[in-house]
ROTIPA-115434 format. One line per 4 residues: number of its first residue (from 0); their letters; for each residue z, y, x of N, C-alpha, C, O. Coordinates in nm, 2 decimals. Atoms other than C-alpha are relative to their C-alpha. Layout:
N
NUM	A	Z Y X Z Y X Z Y X Z Y X | ... .
REM end
This chain:
231
0	MGFI	-0.05 0.02 0.13 1.10 4.06 2.30 -0.09 -0.10 -0.08 -0.04 -0.19 -0.14 | 0.10 0.08 0.07 0.78 3.90 2.17 0.01 -0.14 0.06 0.00 -0.24 -0.02 | -0.01 0.13 -0.06 0.82 3.61 2.42 0.12 -0.07 -0.05 0.11 -0.19 -0.08 | -0.13 0.06 0.05 1.18 3.55 2.31 -0.02 -0.05 -0.14 0.03 -0.16 -0.18 .
4	AVKV	0.03 0.03 0.14 1.07 3.55 1.94 -0.08 -0.13 -0.01 -0.05 -0.22 -0.10 | 0.09 0.12 0.00 0.80 3.29 2.01 0.08 -0.12 0.04 0.07 -0.23 -0.02 | -0.08 0.11 -0.05 1.05 3.07 2.20 0.10 -0.04 -0.11 0.12 -0.16 -0.13 | -0.09 0.03 0.11 1.30 3.09 1.91 -0.07 -0.07 -0.11 -0.02 -0.17 -0.16 .
8	NMLI	0.08 0.06 0.10 1.03 3.01 1.66 -0.03 -0.15 0.03 -0.03 -0.24 -0.05 | 0.03 0.13 -0.04 0.93 2.71 1.86 0.12 -0.09 0.00 0.11 -0.21 -0.04 | -0.13 0.08 0.00 1.29 2.59 1.89 0.03 -0.04 -0.15 0.07 -0.15 -0.18 | -0.03 0.02 0.14 1.34 2.63 1.51 -0.10 -0.11 -0.06 -0.05 -0.20 -0.13 .
12	FAVI	0.10 0.09 0.05 1.02 2.44 1.44 0.03 -0.14 0.05 0.02 -0.24 -0.02 | -0.04 0.13 -0.05 1.13 2.16 1.67 0.12 -0.06 -0.06 0.13 -0.18 -0.09 | -0.12 0.05 0.06 1.47 2.13 1.51 -0.03 -0.04 -0.14 0.01 -0.15 -0.19 | 0.04 0.03 0.14 1.32 2.13 1.16 -0.08 -0.14 0.00 -0.05 -0.22 -0.08 .
16	KKAK	0.08 0.12 -0.02 1.07 1.86 1.27 0.09 -0.12 0.02 0.07 -0.23 -0.04 | -0.09 0.10 -0.04 1.35 1.65 1.42 0.09 -0.04 -0.12 0.11 -0.16 -0.15 | -0.08 0.03 0.12 1.56 1.69 1.10 -0.07 -0.08 -0.10 -0.02 -0.16 -0.16 | 0.08 0.07 0.10 1.28 1.57 0.88 -0.01 -0.14 0.04 -0.01 -0.23 -0.04 .
20	IIIS	0.01 0.14 -0.05 1.24 1.26 1.10 0.13 -0.07 -0.03 0.13 -0.19 -0.07 | -0.13 0.06 0.02 1.61 1.19 1.08 0.03 -0.03 -0.15 0.07 -0.14 -0.18 | -0.02 0.02 0.15 1.63 1.24 0.70 -0.09 -0.11 -0.05 -0.04 -0.19 -0.13 | 0.09 0.11 0.05 1.32 1.02 0.65 0.05 -0.13 0.04 0.05 -0.23 -0.03 .
24	ALLT	-0.05 0.13 -0.05 1.48 0.75 0.87 0.12 -0.04 -0.08 0.13 -0.16 -0.12 | -0.12 0.03 0.07 1.81 0.77 0.68 -0.04 -0.05 -0.15 0.02 -0.15 -0.20 | 0.04 0.04 0.13 1.63 0.75 0.34 -0.06 -0.13 0.00 -0.04 -0.21 -0.10 | 0.06 0.13 -0.01 1.43 0.46 0.45 0.11 -0.11 0.02 0.10 -0.22 -0.04 .
28	YYMK	-0.11 0.10 -0.03 1.74 0.28 0.59 0.08 -0.04 -0.12 0.11 -0.15 -0.14 | -0.08 0.02 0.11 1.93 0.32 0.27 -0.08 -0.02 -0.13 -0.03 -0.02 -0.24 | 0.09 0.03 0.12 1.63 0.24 0.04 0.05 -0.12 -0.07 0.09 -0.22 -0.01 | -0.04 0.11 0.09 1.73 0.02 -0.25 -0.12 -0.06 -0.07 -0.19 0.01 -0.14 .
32	AEFK	0.11 0.07 0.07 1.48 -0.23 -0.37 0.05 -0.13 -0.05 0.12 -0.21 0.01 | -0.05 0.12 0.06 1.54 -0.51 -0.61 -0.11 -0.06 -0.08 -0.19 0.00 -0.15 | 0.10 0.07 0.08 1.33 -0.78 -0.77 0.03 0.01 -0.15 0.15 -0.01 -0.19 | -0.02 -0.02 0.14 1.28 -0.72 -1.14 -0.07 -0.11 -0.08 -0.04 -0.12 -0.20 .
36	GSYP	0.07 0.11 0.08 1.05 -1.01 -1.25 -0.14 -0.03 0.05 -0.20 0.04 0.13 | 0.13 0.05 -0.03 0.74 -1.21 -1.21 -0.07 -0.04 -0.13 -0.01 -0.10 -0.22 | 0.07 0.00 0.13 0.48 -1.20 -1.49 -0.14 -0.06 0.01 -0.22 -0.02 0.08 | 0.13 0.07 0.00 0.19 -1.44 -1.56 -0.11 0.08 -0.07 -0.23 0.04 -0.06 .
40	STKV	0.10 -0.07 0.08 0.02 -1.19 -1.79 0.05 0.14 -0.02 0.17 0.17 -0.02 | -0.04 -0.13 0.03 0.01 -0.82 -1.86 0.06 0.02 -0.14 0.13 0.12 -0.16 | -0.05 -0.01 0.14 0.10 -0.89 -2.22 0.16 -0.02 0.00 0.22 0.03 -0.09 | -0.15 0.01 0.00 0.46 -0.98 -2.11 0.07 0.10 0.10 0.19 0.09 0.12 .
44	LPKE	-0.06 -0.10 -0.08 0.51 -0.69 -1.87 0.08 0.09 -0.08 0.05 0.13 -0.19 | -0.08 -0.09 0.07 0.79 -0.46 -1.97 -0.07 0.14 -0.02 -0.16 0.17 0.05 | 0.05 -0.14 0.03 0.72 -0.11 -2.11 0.01 0.08 0.13 0.11 0.07 0.20 | 0.00 -0.08 -0.12 0.63 0.14 -1.84 0.11 0.11 -0.01 0.12 0.18 -0.11 .
48	DFPE	-0.10 -0.10 0.00 0.92 0.37 -1.74 0.00 0.08 0.13 0.06 0.19 0.13 | 0.01 -0.07 -0.12 0.86 0.46 -1.38 -0.14 -0.01 0.06 -0.21 -0.11 0.02 | 0.13 0.02 -0.06 0.54 0.52 -1.17 -0.01 -0.13 0.08 0.09 -0.17 0.13 | 0.02 0.12 -0.07 0.39 0.21 -1.02 -0.10 0.01 0.11 -0.20 0.08 0.10 .
52	FAFI	0.09 0.00 -0.11 0.23 0.15 -0.69 -0.03 -0.15 0.04 0.06 -0.22 0.07 | 0.03 0.14 -0.01 0.04 -0.18 -0.65 -0.05 -0.03 0.15 -0.11 0.06 0.21 | 0.05 0.04 -0.13 -0.04 -0.37 -0.33 -0.08 -0.13 -0.02 -0.04 -0.23 -0.09 | 0.09 0.11 0.02 -0.33 -0.62 -0.31 -0.08 -0.02 0.13 -0.11 0.08 0.20 .
56	GRSN	0.09 0.03 -0.12 -0.55 -0.79 -0.05 -0.04 -0.14 0.00 0.01 -0.22 -0.08 | 0.04 0.14 -0.02 -0.72 -1.11 0.05 0.12 -0.08 0.04 0.22 -0.02 0.10 | -0.12 0.09 -0.03 -0.48 -1.40 0.09 0.01 0.00 0.15 -0.08 0.00 0.23 | -0.03 0.00 -0.14 -0.31 -1.41 0.43 -0.03 0.13 0.07 -0.05 0.13 0.19 .
60	VGKS	0.02 -0.13 -0.06 -0.36 -1.04 0.49 0.12 0.07 0.06 0.12 0.17 0.13 | -0.13 -0.06 -0.05 0.01 -0.98 0.56 0.06 0.09 -0.11 0.14 0.18 -0.07 | -0.05 -0.09 0.11 0.10 -0.83 0.22 0.15 -0.01 -0.01 0.22 0.09 -0.02 | -0.14 0.02 0.01 0.45 -0.98 0.20 0.07 0.07 0.11 0.18 0.13 0.09 .
64	SLIN	-0.06 -0.06 -0.12 0.53 -0.87 0.55 0.00 0.15 -0.01 0.10 0.22 0.03 | 0.01 -0.14 0.01 0.41 -0.52 0.48 0.10 0.05 -0.11 0.17 0.15 -0.08 | -0.10 -0.03 0.10 0.62 -0.50 0.16 0.14 0.00 0.05 0.22 0.09 0.02 | -0.14 0.02 -0.06 0.93 -0.62 0.34 0.03 0.12 0.10 0.14 0.17 0.10 .
68	MLCN	-0.01 -0.11 -0.10 0.87 -0.36 0.61 0.03 0.13 -0.07 0.11 0.21 -0.03 | -0.01 -0.13 0.07 0.83 -0.07 0.37 0.14 0.01 -0.07 0.19 0.12 -0.07 | -0.12 -0.01 0.07 1.14 -0.16 0.18 0.12 -0.03 0.09 0.24 -0.04 0.04 | -0.11 0.03 -0.09 1.35 -0.24 0.49 0.08 -0.12 -0.04 0.20 -0.12 -0.04 .
72	HKDL	-0.06 0.12 0.06 1.42 -0.59 0.35 -0.08 -0.12 0.04 -0.19 -0.13 -0.01 | 0.08 0.11 -0.06 1.31 -0.90 0.54 -0.04 -0.11 -0.10 -0.13 -0.18 -0.07 | 0.03 0.11 0.09 1.32 -1.13 0.24 -0.03 0.04 -0.14 -0.02 -0.04 -0.24 | 0.03 -0.05 0.14 1.23 -0.91 -0.06 -0.12 -0.07 -0.05 -0.11 -0.14 -0.16 .
76	AKTS	0.12 0.08 0.04 0.87 -1.05 -0.09 0.00 -0.12 0.09 0.01 -0.12 0.21 | 0.00 0.12 -0.07 0.85 -1.41 0.01 -0.12 -0.02 0.08 -0.23 -0.03 0.03 | 0.11 0.03 -0.09 0.63 -1.48 0.31 -0.02 -0.15 0.00 0.07 -0.23 -0.02 | 0.03 0.14 0.00 0.45 -1.81 0.33 -0.11 -0.03 0.10 -0.20 0.05 0.11 .
80	SKPG	0.11 0.04 -0.08 0.23 -2.00 0.57 -0.11 -0.05 -0.08 -0.22 -0.08 -0.03 | 0.10 0.05 0.09 0.04 -2.12 0.27 -0.06 0.12 -0.08 0.01 0.17 -0.17 | 0.06 -0.12 0.07 -0.20 -1.84 0.15 -0.02 -0.03 -0.15 -0.02 -0.15 -0.19 | 0.02 0.02 0.14 -0.24 -1.78 -0.22 0.13 -0.03 -0.08 0.12 -0.07 -0.19 .
84	KTQH	-0.13 0.03 0.06 0.13 -1.82 -0.30 0.03 0.09 -0.12 0.08 0.04 -0.23 | -0.03 -0.09 0.11 0.16 -1.51 -0.52 -0.11 -0.02 -0.11 -0.23 0.01 -0.08 | 0.10 0.03 0.11 0.00 -1.60 -0.85 0.04 0.08 -0.13 -0.04 0.07 -0.23 | -0.04 -0.08 0.12 0.18 -1.36 -1.09 0.01 0.14 0.05 0.00 0.17 0.17 .
88	IVRF	-0.03 -0.14 -0.04 0.24 -0.99 -1.10 0.15 0.01 0.02 0.24 -0.02 -0.06 | -0.14 -0.01 -0.04 0.57 -0.93 -0.92 0.04 0.15 0.01 -0.03 0.23 0.07 | -0.05 -0.14 0.01 0.77 -0.61 -0.98 0.13 0.01 0.08 0.22 -0.06 0.07 | -0.12 -0.04 -0.07 1.03 -0.45 -0.75 0.03 0.14 -0.03 -0.06 0.23 -0.02 .
92	LVDN	-0.04 -0.14 0.03 1.22 -0.14 -0.85 0.06 0.06 0.13 0.15 0.00 0.19 | -0.04 -0.06 -0.12 1.26 0.09 -0.56 0.08 0.14 -0.02 0.02 0.22 -0.09 | -0.08 -0.12 0.01 1.54 0.36 -0.55 0.01 0.05 -0.14 0.03 0.17 -0.17 | -0.01 -0.03 0.14 1.55 0.35 -0.93 -0.09 0.12 -0.04 -0.06 0.19 -0.13 .
96	SWYL	0.09 -0.11 0.03 1.25 0.58 -0.93 -0.15 -0.04 0.00 -0.23 0.03 -0.05 | 0.14 0.05 0.00 0.93 0.37 -0.88 -0.01 -0.15 0.02 0.09 -0.21 0.07 | 0.01 0.15 -0.02 0.80 0.02 -0.89 -0.11 -0.03 0.10 -0.21 0.03 0.11 | 0.10 0.06 -0.09 0.63 -0.16 -0.61 -0.05 -0.13 -0.07 0.03 -0.22 -0.10 .
100	IDLP	0.06 0.11 0.06 0.39 -0.41 -0.76 -0.08 -0.09 0.09 -0.17 -0.04 0.16 | 0.06 0.10 -0.09 0.29 -0.72 -0.57 -0.10 -0.08 -0.08 -0.06 -0.16 -0.17 | 0.11 0.07 0.08 -0.05 -0.84 -0.71 -0.04 -0.13 0.07 -0.03 -0.13 0.20 | 0.05 0.13 -0.06 -0.20 -1.19 -0.65 -0.11 0.04 0.10 -0.19 0.13 0.08 .
104	GYGY	0.11 -0.01 -0.10 -0.42 -1.22 -0.34 -0.13 -0.05 -0.06 -0.13 -0.13 -0.15 | 0.13 0.05 0.04 -0.79 -1.28 -0.38 -0.07 -0.06 0.11 -0.05 -0.03 0.23 | 0.09 0.05 -0.10 -1.05 -1.48 -0.20 0.05 -0.12 0.08 -0.01 -0.16 0.18 | -0.05 0.12 -0.07 -0.85 -1.79 -0.10 -0.08 -0.12 -0.05 -0.07 -0.16 -0.17 .
108	AKVS	0.10 0.11 0.04 -1.10 -2.08 -0.10 0.07 -0.12 -0.05 0.01 -0.19 -0.14 | -0.07 0.12 0.04 -0.84 -2.36 -0.15 0.06 0.01 -0.14 0.11 -0.09 -0.19 | -0.05 -0.01 0.14 -0.73 -2.22 -0.49 -0.12 -0.04 -0.09 -0.24 0.00 -0.06 | 0.11 0.04 0.09 -0.94 -2.37 -0.77 -0.07 0.12 -0.06 -0.02 0.23 -0.07 .
112	KASR	0.08 -0.11 0.06 -1.22 -2.17 -0.92 0.06 0.05 -0.13 0.05 0.17 -0.15 | -0.06 -0.04 0.12 -1.04 -2.16 -1.25 0.12 0.09 0.03 0.14 0.19 -0.04 | -0.11 -0.08 -0.04 -0.73 -2.02 -1.08 -0.04 0.13 0.05 0.02 0.24 0.02 | 0.05 -0.12 -0.05 -0.93 -1.76 -0.90 -0.05 0.09 -0.11 -0.03 0.21 -0.11 .
116	AEFG	0.04 -0.08 0.12 -1.08 -1.65 -1.23 0.11 0.06 -0.08 0.11 0.17 -0.12 | -0.12 -0.05 0.06 -0.74 -1.62 -1.38 0.07 0.11 0.07 0.11 0.21 0.01 | -0.05 -0.10 -0.08 -0.62 -1.42 -1.09 -0.08 0.13 -0.02 -0.02 0.24 -0.03 | 0.09 -0.12 0.02 -0.92 -1.19 -1.13 0.03 0.07 -0.13 0.03 0.19 -0.14 .
120	ELIQ	-0.03 -0.05 0.13 -0.85 -1.14 -1.50 0.13 0.07 0.00 0.15 0.18 -0.06 | -0.14 -0.06 -0.01 -0.48 -1.07 -1.43 -0.01 0.13 0.07 0.05 0.23 0.03 | 0.01 -0.12 -0.08 -0.56 -0.82 -1.16 -0.07 0.11 -0.07 -0.02 0.23 -0.08 | 0.07 -0.10 0.07 -0.82 -0.64 -1.36 0.07 0.06 -0.12 0.08 0.18 -0.15 .
124	SYLL	-0.07 -0.04 0.11 -0.61 -0.63 -1.67 0.11 0.10 0.04 0.14 0.20 -0.03 | -0.11 -0.08 -0.05 -0.32 -0.48 -1.48 -0.05 0.14 0.04 0.00 0.24 -0.01 | 0.05 -0.13 -0.05 -0.52 -0.21 -1.30 -0.07 0.08 -0.11 -0.07 0.21 -0.09 | 0.06 -0.08 0.10 -0.71 -0.11 -1.61 0.09 0.04 -0.11 0.06 0.14 -0.18 .
128	ERTF	-0.08 -0.02 0.12 -0.43 -0.12 -1.86 0.13 0.09 0.03 0.17 0.16 -0.06 | -0.13 -0.06 -0.02 -0.12 0.02 -1.69 -0.02 0.15 0.03 -0.07 0.19 0.14 | 0.02 -0.14 -0.01 -0.12 0.40 -1.74 0.09 0.07 0.11 0.06 0.17 0.16 | -0.09 -0.06 -0.10 0.17 0.46 -1.50 -0.03 -0.05 0.14 0.04 -0.02 0.24 .
132	MQCV	0.04 0.05 -0.13 -0.01 0.28 -1.21 -0.07 0.12 0.07 -0.17 0.17 0.03 | 0.04 -0.12 -0.07 -0.05 0.57 -0.96 -0.10 -0.03 0.11 -0.19 0.06 0.14 | 0.09 0.03 -0.11 -0.23 0.40 -0.67 0.01 -0.15 0.03 0.12 -0.21 0.03 | 0.00 0.14 -0.05 -0.33 0.06 -0.55 -0.04 0.00 0.14 -0.14 0.06 0.18 .
136	FVLI	0.03 0.01 -0.14 -0.31 -0.01 -0.18 -0.07 -0.13 0.03 -0.02 -0.24 0.01 | 0.09 0.12 -0.03 -0.59 -0.24 -0.07 0.02 -0.03 0.15 -0.01 0.05 0.24 | -0.03 0.04 -0.14 -0.48 -0.43 0.24 -0.12 -0.07 0.07 -0.18 -0.16 0.01 | 0.11 0.06 -0.07 -0.74 -0.51 0.50 0.04 -0.04 0.14 0.12 0.03 0.21 .
140	DSRI	-0.03 0.06 -0.13 -0.70 -0.73 0.81 -0.08 0.08 0.10 -0.20 0.07 0.11 | 0.07 -0.08 -0.09 -0.78 -0.49 1.09 -0.08 -0.08 0.11 -0.16 -0.02 0.18 | 0.06 0.08 -0.11 -0.89 -0.77 1.32 -0.14 -0.05 -0.02 -0.21 -0.09 0.07 | 0.13 0.06 0.03 -1.20 -0.88 1.14 -0.09 0.11 -0.06 -0.05 0.21 -0.11 .
144	PPQK	0.10 -0.10 0.05 -1.52 -0.69 1.04 0.00 0.01 -0.15 0.06 -0.08 -0.21 | 0.00 -0.01 0.14 -1.58 -0.57 0.69 -0.05 -0.12 -0.07 -0.15 -0.18 -0.04 | 0.04 0.12 0.08 -1.59 -0.85 0.44 -0.05 0.03 -0.13 -0.01 0.13 -0.20 | 0.07 -0.03 0.12 -1.81 -0.87 0.14 0.10 0.01 -0.12 0.09 0.10 -0.21 .
148	IDLE	-0.09 0.01 0.12 -1.52 -0.96 -0.10 0.09 0.13 0.00 0.12 0.17 -0.11 | -0.08 -0.12 -0.01 -1.31 -0.66 0.02 -0.09 0.12 -0.05 -0.05 0.20 -0.13 | 0.09 -0.11 0.03 -1.61 -0.42 -0.01 -0.03 0.00 -0.15 -0.04 0.11 -0.21 | 0.04 0.01 0.14 -1.70 -0.55 -0.36 0.12 0.05 -0.08 0.11 0.11 -0.19 .
152	FIEW	-0.12 -0.04 0.08 -1.34 -0.50 -0.48 0.02 0.15 0.01 0.06 0.21 -0.09 | -0.01 -0.14 -0.02 -1.32 -0.15 -0.33 -0.11 0.07 -0.09 -0.08 0.18 -0.15 | 0.10 -0.06 0.08 -1.65 -0.07 -0.50 0.03 0.00 -0.15 0.01 0.09 -0.22 | -0.05 0.02 0.14 -1.51 -0.20 -0.84 0.10 0.11 -0.03 0.10 0.16 -0.14 .
156	LGVS	-0.10 -0.10 0.02 -1.21 0.03 -0.80 -0.06 0.14 -0.02 -0.02 0.21 -0.11 | 0.06 -0.13 0.01 -1.43 0.33 -0.74 -0.08 0.02 -0.13 -0.07 0.12 -0.20 | 0.07 0.00 0.12 -1.66 0.25 -1.03 0.09 0.01 -0.12 0.06 0.08 -0.22 | -0.10 0.01 0.12 -1.36 0.19 -1.26 0.09 0.13 0.00 0.17 0.14 -0.09 .
160	GIPF	-0.08 -0.12 -0.01 -1.20 0.52 -1.15 0.15 -0.02 0.03 0.23 0.05 -0.02 | -0.14 0.04 -0.03 -0.88 0.35 -1.02 0.03 0.06 0.13 -0.03 0.04 0.23 | -0.04 -0.06 -0.13 -0.70 0.55 -0.75 0.05 -0.10 0.10 0.13 -0.19 0.06 | -0.04 0.10 -0.10 -0.66 0.36 -0.43 0.00 0.06 0.14 -0.06 0.16 0.17 .
164	AMVF	0.00 -0.03 -0.14 -0.59 0.38 -0.06 -0.01 -0.13 0.07 0.02 -0.24 0.02 | 0.02 0.12 -0.08 -0.67 0.14 0.22 0.11 -0.01 0.11 0.15 0.09 0.17 | -0.10 0.02 -0.10 -0.41 -0.01 0.45 -0.05 -0.11 0.10 -0.06 -0.23 0.06 | 0.05 0.09 -0.10 -0.53 -0.18 0.77 0.13 -0.07 0.06 0.21 0.00 0.13 .
168	TKTD	-0.12 0.07 -0.04 -0.27 -0.45 0.86 -0.03 -0.07 0.14 -0.14 -0.08 0.19 | 0.00 0.08 -0.12 -0.18 -0.65 1.18 -0.07 0.08 0.12 -0.13 0.02 0.20 | 0.06 -0.08 -0.11 -0.29 -0.36 1.41 0.06 -0.03 0.13 0.00 0.01 0.24 | -0.07 0.03 -0.13 -0.04 -0.48 1.67 -0.08 -0.11 0.08 -0.06 -0.13 0.20 .
172	KLKP	0.07 0.11 -0.06 -0.28 -0.77 1.74 -0.12 0.06 0.08 -0.19 -0.02 0.15 | 0.12 -0.06 -0.07 -0.55 -0.53 1.87 0.04 0.11 0.10 0.14 0.17 0.09 | -0.02 -0.11 -0.09 -0.58 -0.30 2.17 -0.05 0.12 -0.06 -0.13 0.12 -0.15 | 0.04 -0.13 0.06 -0.62 0.07 2.09 -0.15 0.02 -0.01 -0.20 0.06 -0.12 .
176	KELD	0.14 -0.01 0.01 -0.99 0.07 2.17 -0.06 -0.09 -0.10 -0.16 -0.06 -0.17 | 0.05 0.10 0.09 -1.05 -0.24 1.97 0.02 0.05 -0.15 -0.06 0.04 -0.23 | -0.03 -0.05 0.13 -0.87 -0.09 1.67 -0.09 0.12 -0.04 -0.14 0.12 -0.15 | 0.08 -0.12 0.02 -1.06 0.24 1.70 -0.15 -0.05 -0.04 -0.21 0.01 -0.13 .
180	SHLA	0.14 0.05 0.02 -1.39 0.04 1.71 -0.01 -0.07 -0.14 -0.11 -0.04 -0.21 | 0.00 0.07 0.13 -1.30 -0.17 1.40 0.01 0.10 -0.11 -0.06 0.09 -0.21 | -0.02 -0.10 0.10 -1.19 0.13 1.20 -0.13 0.08 -0.01 -0.17 0.12 -0.12 | 0.13 -0.08 0.00 -1.51 0.32 1.30 -0.11 -0.08 -0.08 -0.19 -0.02 -0.15 .
184	LYRE	0.10 0.08 0.06 -1.72 0.03 1.18 0.03 0.00 -0.15 -0.07 0.00 -0.23 | -0.04 0.00 0.15 -1.53 0.02 0.84 -0.04 0.14 -0.06 -0.10 0.14 -0.17 | 0.04 -0.13 0.05 -1.58 0.40 0.80 -0.15 0.01 -0.02 -0.20 0.06 -0.12 | 0.15 0.00 0.00 -1.95 0.36 0.88 -0.05 -0.08 -0.12 -0.15 -0.04 -0.19 .
188	TLLA	0.04 0.09 0.11 -1.99 0.07 0.63 0.03 0.07 -0.13 -0.06 0.06 -0.22 | -0.04 -0.06 0.13 -1.81 0.26 0.35 -0.09 0.12 -0.03 -0.13 0.15 -0.14 | 0.08 -0.13 0.02 -2.01 0.59 0.41 -0.14 -0.03 -0.04 -0.22 0.06 -0.08 | 0.14 0.04 0.04 -2.33 0.39 0.35 -0.02 0.01 -0.15 -0.13 0.02 -0.20 .
192	SWEE	0.01 0.00 0.15 -2.24 0.39 -0.02 0.10 0.10 -0.06 0.09 0.13 -0.18 | -0.10 -0.09 0.06 -1.95 0.64 -0.06 -0.03 0.14 0.06 -0.07 0.15 0.18 | 0.02 -0.14 -0.04 -1.98 1.02 -0.04 0.12 0.04 0.09 0.10 0.12 0.18 | -0.11 -0.03 -0.09 -1.63 1.05 0.11 0.09 -0.12 0.01 0.09 -0.21 -0.08 .
196	LPTM	-0.09 0.11 -0.03 -1.37 0.81 0.25 0.13 0.01 -0.08 0.18 0.12 -0.10 | -0.13 0.00 0.06 -1.06 0.70 0.07 0.11 0.02 0.10 0.08 0.02 0.22 | -0.12 -0.01 -0.09 -0.71 0.76 0.22 0.02 -0.13 0.07 0.01 -0.24 0.01 | -0.01 0.12 -0.08 -0.66 0.52 0.50 0.13 0.00 0.08 0.17 0.11 0.13 .
200	FVSS	-0.12 0.02 -0.08 -0.34 0.39 0.68 -0.02 -0.11 0.10 -0.08 -0.21 0.06 | 0.00 0.12 -0.10 -0.30 0.17 0.99 0.15 -0.04 0.00 0.24 0.04 0.01 | -0.13 0.05 0.01 0.00 -0.05 0.98 0.03 -0.13 0.08 -0.07 -0.19 0.12 | -0.04 0.12 -0.07 0.19 -0.32 1.16 0.15 -0.03 -0.05 0.24 0.05 -0.03 .
204	AIDK	-0.13 0.04 0.04 0.49 -0.51 1.02 0.09 -0.03 0.12 0.21 -0.03 0.11 | -0.07 0.04 -0.12 0.59 -0.60 1.37 0.06 0.13 0.07 0.18 0.13 0.10 | -0.06 -0.12 -0.07 0.63 -0.24 1.52 0.02 0.11 -0.10 0.04 0.23 -0.06 | -0.03 -0.10 0.11 0.67 -0.06 1.18 -0.10 0.11 -0.01 -0.07 0.21 -0.07 .
208	KGKE	0.10 -0.11 0.00 0.36 0.14 1.23 -0.05 0.02 -0.15 -0.08 -0.08 -0.22 | 0.05 -0.04 0.13 0.24 0.32 0.91 0.11 0.01 -0.11 0.08 0.06 -0.22 | -0.11 0.01 0.10 0.58 0.28 0.73 0.02 0.14 -0.05 0.02 0.17 -0.17 | -0.04 -0.13 0.04 0.67 0.65 0.73 -0.12 0.07 -0.08 -0.10 0.14 -0.18 .
212	EILS	0.12 -0.06 0.06 0.31 0.76 0.64 -0.02 -0.05 -0.14 -0.05 0.03 -0.23 | 0.02 0.06 0.13 0.28 0.52 0.35 0.11 0.05 -0.10 0.08 0.08 -0.22 | -0.11 -0.04 0.08 0.62 0.60 0.21 -0.01 0.15 -0.04 0.03 0.19 -0.15 | 0.02 -0.15 0.03 0.55 0.98 0.24 -0.11 0.02 -0.10 -0.10 0.11 -0.19 .
216	FIAE	0.11 -0.01 0.09 0.22 0.93 0.06 0.05 -0.03 -0.15 0.02 0.04 -0.24 | -0.05 0.04 0.12 0.40 0.75 -0.22 0.10 0.11 -0.06 0.09 0.13 -0.18 | -0.09 -0.10 0.05 0.67 1.02 -0.24 -0.07 0.12 -0.05 -0.03 0.18 -0.15 | 0.08 -0.11 0.04 0.41 1.29 -0.27 -0.07 -0.03 -0.14 -0.06 0.06 -0.23 .
220	VKTT	0.06 0.04 0.13 0.22 1.11 -0.55 0.11 -0.01 -0.11 0.08 0.03 -0.22 | -0.11 0.01 0.09 0.55 1.03 -0.72 0.05 0.13 -0.05 0.07 0.15 -0.17 | -0.04 -0.14 0.04 0.65 1.40 -0.72 -0.09 0.06 -0.09 -0.05 0.12 -0.19 | 0.11 -0.06 0.09 0.32 1.50 -0.87 0.01 -0.07 -0.14 -0.01 0.00 -0.24 .
224	FYKN	-0.01 0.07 0.13 0.36 1.23 -1.14 0.12 0.05 -0.08 0.09 0.08 -0.20 | -0.12 -0.05 0.07 0.71 1.35 -1.24 -0.02 0.14 -0.05 0.02 0.18 -0.15 | 0.02 -0.14 0.04 0.60 1.71 -1.24 -0.10 0.01 -0.12 -0.07 0.08 -0.21 | 0.09 0.00 0.11 0.30 1.64 -1.47 0.06 -0.06 -0.12 0.03 -0.02 -0.23 .
228	FSE	-0.06 0.07 0.11 0.51 1.41 -1.68 0.09 0.09 -0.08 0.11 0.08 -0.20 | -0.10 -0.09 0.06 0.77 1.68 -1.75 -0.07 0.12 -0.07 0.00 0.19 -0.15 | 0.07 -0.12 0.06 0.51 1.94 -1.85 -0.05 -0.03 -0.14 -0.11 0.06 -0.21 .
REM end
């Protein structure tokens, strides 16, 4: 009797797990995302009405491709062979319940020093002023070792008390052992100055890796936001 009960419980667990995967896939497939505007300054941003999740990284890190993958829309965020194209705050409304915020990339050498300074001010103003901003996803190219500009930006987020998570992009370009080695190096580098590691995701716009995990994380944070907002 005990053996049968265990087998039944295992079957139920497997069915529930499969159902969750199917439901998640359906929700992702029917996800609605629409462009709402591009803003050169936080002063002209519309009033906050839904939670916001921002995406940022060095130029050419694969941000547009990641955004398109998450929203199941190949042309939502414009990809370009010329880094540094995003120069404004771009807002996309997703499922009429949250905003995906595409922030300007940083660290592109061919952009003028004045422009880089403007981007910096725009990014800081947004992250420090928007009270509905729930998390900023910092995109890191998984193929290269830790870069000073990324580490400094992450450090600034921590000092400023801004919630963030890290997304390692282009992981399809690495073999599993290479990826593990690169991630281990990043963890080691961060732990040299951090007491604990931030939430991390591995992703690939090519094979959709990380899509479900990132969207599930956003859903959890969004649920908490609405729960706290209603109290």
